N, C-alpha and C positions, 0 to 999 in steps of 0.2 A: 803696688805701685811700679816695681821694677818689671813685672810681667807686661803692665800696660805699656811701658816705653819701649820694651822690645817688640811689642806688637805693632805699635806706631812705626818704628824703624823698618821692621819687615814689610809693612804695608808701603811706605815712602820707597824702599827699595823695589818692590814688587812693581810700583806704578811707573818708576824711572826705566825699569827694564822694558815695559810695554810701550813706553814715548820712545826709547832707543831703537826697538825693533820696528817701528811704525816708520821712523825716520830713515833708517837703512832700507827699508822696503821702497819708500818713496823714491829714494836716491838711485836705486837700482832701476826703478822703472823708468825714470827720467833718462837714466844712461842708456837704457835699450832703445828708447824713442829717439835719443839725439844721435844714435850712430847708424847708418844703412846697414840693412841686412845683406847676408851674403846670397847673391844671386847663383841660380842653378849652374851657371859656368864658373862658379867659384870665384868671382871677383865682386868686390863692392860696388854695389848700386844702390840707388834710391830705393827705399823698400817699398814705394808705391808701385815699382816696376815689377815686383816679384809675381811670377806667373806660375800657380801651384797646380795649375791643370795638366794632367798627363796628356800628352799630344799622341794621338793615334796617327803614327807616320804612314800606316798602310793607305790612309786616305791622300795623303801627299803624293804617295808613290802612283796611285791609280789616276790621280789628277794629271800628273806628269806625263802619263802615258797615253793620254787622250789627245786626239788630233782634231783640228777643225773640220766640221761637215760642210762642205762648200757647195752642196748639192744644189741650194736654193739662192747662193750669192748671185750678185748681178755682175754680168760681164761688160766691160767698159771698152769702147773703141779707141779712146785716148788713153794715154798713160796717166795712172791714177796717181794724183797727189792729194795729201791730207795734212792737217795739223797734228803736230806732236807736240804736247805741251810739257814744258820743263819747269817743275815745281821744286822747291827746296825746304826752306823754313816756312811751316805755317804754324802761327802761334794764336794764343787768345789774349795777347796782350801786345801793345804797340813795340815794335822792335825794328831797327834798321835793316834793310834788306830783307825783309820777310813779309808774308802775306797773312793778313788777320784772318782766321776763321770765318768770320761773318762774311768777308768778301769771297772766299773760297766757297763757302756753301751756296752763295748768290750765283757763281759760276757753274757749278754743278746743276743748280736748279735750272739755269738757263740752257744748259745742254740737255738735260732732261726734257724740257718743255719744248725745245726744237728738235727733237726727236735724233739727237745724236748717239750712234752706236759706239761704245767704249772697247777698244781692242786689247787683247792680250799680246804678248810678243810673237806667239805661233801665229796668231791672225794676221798680225802686220806683216810677218814674212811671207804669208800666203798671199796676202794683197799685192805686195811687190812682185812675186814670181809668177802669179797666175794672171795679175790684171783684173781680178774679179774682187767685188767687197760685198760684205754681209749686209749691208744698209746702204741707203742712199747718201747718208751722211755719216763719217766715221771720224774718230779721233782717238789717239793714244794719250793716255795721262800717264806721265813719268816722274817720278820723285828721286831726287839724287841724295845720296850720302846716308839716309835711312836714321833720320833724327827721330827719338820717341814720340814727338808730337805728332809723327805720322801714324803712329799706332794710336795713340791716345785720343788725338782730334780728327784726323783725316779718315781714318779706317772705319770708324761708325757712321759717317756720312755716305762712304762708298757702300757699306752694308744696307744702310736705309733706302738708298737710291737705285741699288743693284748694279753698280758700276764697278768695272775693271781698272786697275792700275798697277804699274811697274814701280817697284823702289830698286834703284841701283846701289847697292849695299857695299859697305866697305868692311870686309869680315874681320880686320884686325883692331877695328874700333870698338867691337863688342866688348860690353863690360863697363864702358864710361855712362854714366847716369843721363847723358845727353842724347845717346843713341840706342836704337834697338839693340835686343839680344836675340839669340837665336830661337828663343822659346815664343817669344812675340812674333816672330817671322813664321814659325811653324804654325802657330794658330791662325794666322790671316791667310796663309795658304791652304789650310785644311778647310777653312770655310768658303774659300774660292774666289775673293776678290781681288787677290793680291799675287802678283807674279814678282819674280826676283831676278834683277840682272846685277851687273858688277859696275862697282865704281873704283875698281883696283883694291889693292889690300888696304892701304891707308890713305888714299885720296891724294896724294901728292902729284905734283905737275911731273909728267912723265919726260917732258923736256929737260928737266933739272937733274935727271938721274942717269947714271953709266947704263950700259947695255944689260949688264947683269942684273943690277937692281931693277930695271925697268921689265926685263922679262921676267923676273919673280913677281913684281906686282901685279903683271897682268895674268901669269900662268898661275901662280898659287891662289890668287883670288878665285879664279875659275875653278881649279881643283877643289878647293875648300868648300865652295857653294855647292858643286856637284856632290861631294861626299855628303856633306852635312843635309842637303835637301832632296837627295835622290833625283837629280836632275841633270840635264844637260844645259849649262848656262850659255846661252847664245848671245846675250846683249851685254854691251860695255859702253858706259859714258866715260869720256875723257875728262880727267879732273881739270878745272880751269880752263877748259876747251883748248888745252895744249897737245898737239899731236903734228906728226910730220909724216912723210912716206914711210920711212923705217918703222916708225910706231904702227902705222896701219899695217904693214907687211907682217909685223910681229903679232899684232892683235889677230889676224887672220890664221897665222901659222898654229897659235895656242889654242884655236877652235872657235873664236867668235865669229858670228855671221852677220850681226848688227852692231854698228857703232854709232853712237849719239855725240852730236856737238851741240852748242849752243848758237852756231850760226843762225841768224835769224831768216826765217823762211818756212815754207812748206815742205814735207818731206817727199822726195822723189826718187825713184830708182835711178834716174839718170845722173843724180848726184853722188851714186856710189852707196852701196848698203852699209859702208863702213864709216861714212861721213853724211849721216842724214842730219839735215836742220832741224831745228826745234824752235818752239815760240816760248821764250823765257819770260816767266812771270815771277817777280821777286819783290813785288811791292804791292800796295792796295791800288787797285785801278777800277773805275766803274763798270758796272754791266755793259754799258754801252760800248766802252772801249774794248772791253773783252769780246764783245760779240762782233765788233769790226775787225779785230785781229782774226778771229776764227773764220768769220764770212768772206774772207778773201778767196777761200777755197773754193767756194759755191756760187 
């Protein structure tokens, strides 16, 4: 009888140990899922952003050394003007001051249907300096700040339609779950659809900063992107469209050759290469309205 009692007690203890082990394992798994993983740049980000593929930086270097082949470009008798589109938030849900991905897709499809050629920064500069263009209709797609949705939502559409775009990135924002990290950028650059410009280090209004901080925002941003991406960063977008003559001179001094504003209009060399106009789209608009904005050029 005593042996039976001991056997039963041991069985009960064994079962309780199994239950306890399962409970602890479940709790650990839950905790792992509840916290974001470490990103490759060793800051906390959403685990969905973890890019585990090793990037072949030699492809980025090779691409950055390429220059536009202008042998078949069309020479224009009149100064060339063309639309530069300024996008920022592109989302898959309704949000204030953002463009829904469905509307964005319709806009890209309209551009493709109407035979628009999407420019790289190097090509845009060549258009301005040579007054030649690679196609009858050209457009430059730009995205400010470098939100993660530009990788998750925008980039696949650009790949699908074989279109080029430029992201004006904020290097100091890397690591936030809402923004791209350097590995996302390298992947997009390697595959060829994305070029990178600067949005300054932090995206703060340059007019609100003292000269030293202002210089650091422009200079350090360029140097950081140059080093990380093996490129000569030539494009800067002015945060909040805030700039003055001193800022333009500083941008030129640190090495930028193209400056992007959100002043409404078509980009023209006559406006100054450091103060190019853009067409800002930060809300859902119909394809007809989009077409009207773009077709004012042609």
